[in-house]
VEXPABA-937679 format. One line per field, with one value per residue (C-alpha): residue number from 1; x, y, z; residue in three letters. Coordinates in pm, whole numbers, plus 50000, padded with zeros to 5 digits. Example, Ala and Ser with C-alpha at 12.3 -4.5 7.8 and 13.67 -1.06 7.14 Angstrom:
REM VEXPABA-937679
pos = (1:2) .
X = (51230:51367) .
Y = (49550:49894) .
Z = (50780:50714) .
code = (ALA:SER) .
REM end
This chain:
REM VEXPABA-937679
pos = (1:2:3:4:5:6:7:8:9:10:11:12:13:14:15:16:17:18:19:20:21:22:23:24:25:26:27:28:29:30:31:32:33:34:35:36:37:38:39:40:41:42:43:44:45:46:47:48:49:50:51:52:53:54:55:56:57:58:59:60:61:62:63:64:65:66:67:68:69:70:71:72:73:74:75:76:77:78:79:80:81:82:83:84:85:86:87:88:89:90:91:92) .
X = (49999:50122:50045:50086:49996:49919:49809:49667:49692:49583:49602:49627:49656:49993:49923:49709:49650:49328:49386:49041:48979:48637:48776:49056:48822:48893:49250:49481:49675:49861:49942:50196:50304:50361:50512:50279:50055:49733:49514:49733:49578:49667:49565:49655:49536:49449:49378:49172:48851:48720:48583:48798:48820:49060:49143:49297:49435:49148:49038:48711:48701:48563:48426:48601:48384:48533:48362:48171:48395:48745:48938:49109:48991:49116:49137:49165:49111:49266:49489:49345:49650:49996:49908:49686:49555:49387:49171:48948:48579:48422:48160:47804) .
Y = (49999:50358:50626:50990:51313:51648:51979:52219:52568:52717:52670:52934:52992:53164:53339:53605:53791:53602:53317:53196:53118:52940:52835:52642:52403:52034:52108:51862:52059:51751:51431:51157:50856:50517:50190:49988:49742:49868:49707:49809:49991:50366:50568:50947:51230:51586:51896:52131:52348:52245:51926:51781:51503:51221:51019:50697:50632:50538:50901:50888:51160:51049:51327:51346:51550:51664:51599:51877:51815:51824:51969:51637:51385:51041:50895:50514:50334:50076:50205:50189:50312:50456:50835:50967:51321:51543:51848:52100:51991:52154:52415:52325) .
Z = (49994:49913:50168:50089:50267:50097:50226:49979:50109:49775:49403:49150:48781:48759:48423:48591:48907:48997:49242:49178:48812:48744:48408:48577:48762:48662:48552:48739:49026:49170:48971:49035:48845:49021:48907:49138:48984:48844:49107:49400:49690:49732:50026:50083:50283:50175:50377:50192:50241:49894:49740:49452:49205:49157:48850:48969:48630:48410:48305:48520:48793:49116:49360:49697:49961:50284:50588:50793:51103:50953:50645:50604:50339:50340:49995:49953:49628:49389:49115:48774:48577:48626:48672:48947:48896:49157:49061:49211:49144:48844:48945:48863) .
code = (MET:LEU:GLU:LEU:GLY:PHE:THR:ILE:LEU:SER:CYS:ARG:ASP:ASP:ASP:ASP:ASP:ASN:PRO:TYR:ASN:PRO:ASN:ASP:ALA:GLY:VAL:PRO:LYS:ILE:SER:PHE:VAL:THR:ASN:LEU:ALA:ASP:ASP:ALA:ASN:VAL:LYS:PHE:TYR:ILE:THR:THR:LYS:ASP:ASP:PHE:GLU:VAL:ASP:PHE:GLY:ASP:GLY:LYS:LYS:ILE:LYS:GLN:THR:LYS:SER:THR:THR:THR:ASP:GLU:ILE:ILE:VAL:ASN:SER:LYS:LEU:LEU:GLY:LYS:GLU:VAL:LYS:ILE:SER:ARG:LYS:LYS:LEU:GLU) .
REM end
C-alpha cells in the first residue's frame, strides 16, 4: 500500500493575478506516476477546504467530499492506471 499526505493551502493559475479562476476548475493541480500494479491499493490524505476529484488512472474523475467536522479527506482506492491526477471539482 502507498500512503501519501498532501496539504493544499491554495491553488492558483499563475498566468494572471486572480487566484480563483472558474475556468481552471477540473484542471489537475497535483499528479503523480507510480510503478505499482494497476490494482494496488493507494491511500492518501489531503487537507483542503474544497471538494476535489481524483482520477485513479482510468480517465474517470471521482468526487471526494470533505467532512463537515474536519478539513482532512482520506482517499483510499485501487489504482486503475499509472498516473493519478487530483483536481478541484468543476463548478456546477
